[in-house]
N, C-alpha and C positions, 0 to 999 in steps of 0.2 A: 504494500500500500504506500502510495506516495503522499507527499505533503500537498494539500490543496493549493493550486497555482495562485489563486487570489491572495491567500494568506502568506505564501512564500514571497510573492512579489512585494507585498506590503512590508514584510520583515526585511527584505533586501533594501527597499527604499529607506525605511526607518534607520537601518543599520548604517547605510552609507551616508545618510544625512547626519546622524549622530557622530560617526567617526570623522567625517569630513570637518565638522565643527571642532571636534577635539584636536584634530591635526592642523587646523587652520588651512585647509586645502579644499579648493573647489573642484578638484579632480575626481572626487568620489561620487558625488550625487548628481548624476544627470541621466536622462532616459536611456542613452546608448549603453552606459555601464550596467544599468539595471537589466536591460534586455539581454546583454551579453552574458551576464551571470545567470539569468533565467535559462537561456539556451544551453549554457554549460551544464547546469544542474539537470536539465531535461535530457541531455545527451548522456551525461556521465552516470546518472543514477535514476533516471525517470522521475526527477524531482524528489529525491529522498527515499527511494525504495531500498537503497543500499547505503551503509555507512562505512563499509570496508570493502575494498576490491575483493572479488571472489578468488581470483588466482593472482594476487599481487599485493603490493604494499600500500596502494593508494587509500586515502582516508577521507571521510566526510562526503557530503552531498555533491561536492565539486570534484571529488576523487583526486586530491592533491597527493603527489608522491613525496616521501620523506626527503629525497635528494632535492626536489624542487623547493620544498619548504625551507630546508637548510640553506639553499642557495639564495633565496629571497632574503633571509636574515643576514647572511654573510656578505652579500654583494649588492644589496639595495637598501634595506632598512637601516643598517648600521651607518650609512652615509647620509641619512636624512633624519636629522634630529627631531623634526616635528612628528614624523611617523613613530620613531622610537619612543618619544615622550608620550604620545597618545596611546600607544600599545601598552606601555608600562603603566600609565594612569588607568586605562580601561580594564586591565586585567591584573593589576598589582596585588589585589586582595586574594588571589588564588595561588595555590601551590600545586595545582593540577598539572601533570606532565603534558607537554605539547601534543603528544599523540592522542590523549584523551580529549583535549580541547578540540582537536581536529575531527574527532568522531562525534562529540556530544554538544559542543557549543556552536550553534548555528550562526551567531553573530561573529564569532572569531573566524569561522570558516569563510564567511562572507567577506570579512575584511581582508583576510589573507589572499583570497582569490582575486579580489579587486586589486590588491597590491601586486599580485602576479601580473595582471594585465597592464598595470601602470608602468611596468618595466619596459614595455614594448614601445619603441619610438614611433611606430606607425599609428596614425589616428584611428580611433574606433569608427567602424561603419555607423551609419545613422540607425537610430532605434527602429525605424520603420523599414529597414532593409534586412529582413531575416536571412536571406541567402548570403548577403555580405557578412553578417554576423557569423554564419555557419562556416564560411571560408576563413574568416579571422580566427575562429576557434580552432579549426583544423590546422592552420599554419602555425599558430603560436602556442596553443594549449595541448593539442593532441599530437602535433608534429607529423612529419612524414613517416615516422616509425610507428605511430599508433594505428590501430585497426579501424577506427571510426572514419566516416566519410562526411563531407559537407552535406551531401544529400540526406544521409541518415540523421544528422544533427538537425537539419531543417525540418524533416518529418517529425522527429521527436519533440522539437520545439512546439510545433502546432498540436501535437498529441498530448503533451504533458504540461505545457506552460500556459494553457488557457482553460 
């Protein structure tokens, strides 16, 4: 059973708005980012049907792999004090290991997935261009090594994200 699309979209919007304010960044909360995360969740886990990859290490509704997670921290977040401060402020009260946060904390998963896409220098496709979002997901998130296709992501977006 997946998360209801309307509720997931609202959670993503609220999370990106909240974190963007904490990080003093307007790069978080805008329609294209919301729809790209919805497409990613729809393709990767059918909007939350899985929280751990069946035959692999990926975690959460966006299926982020540990190597990707570690790379984001080591090569992106550590060079952006506003993100580092906002992450520490937002989750400072918890001693939960990152793997558990990536499985259980939807807000944390959302923020980390948005930060993943922030690392990409190419502009996001428009929110109302789902095929463009699907190609963006394939190129940067799933990569040429992944089994997913843009066509499958496009199909799953309309199947699970509405």
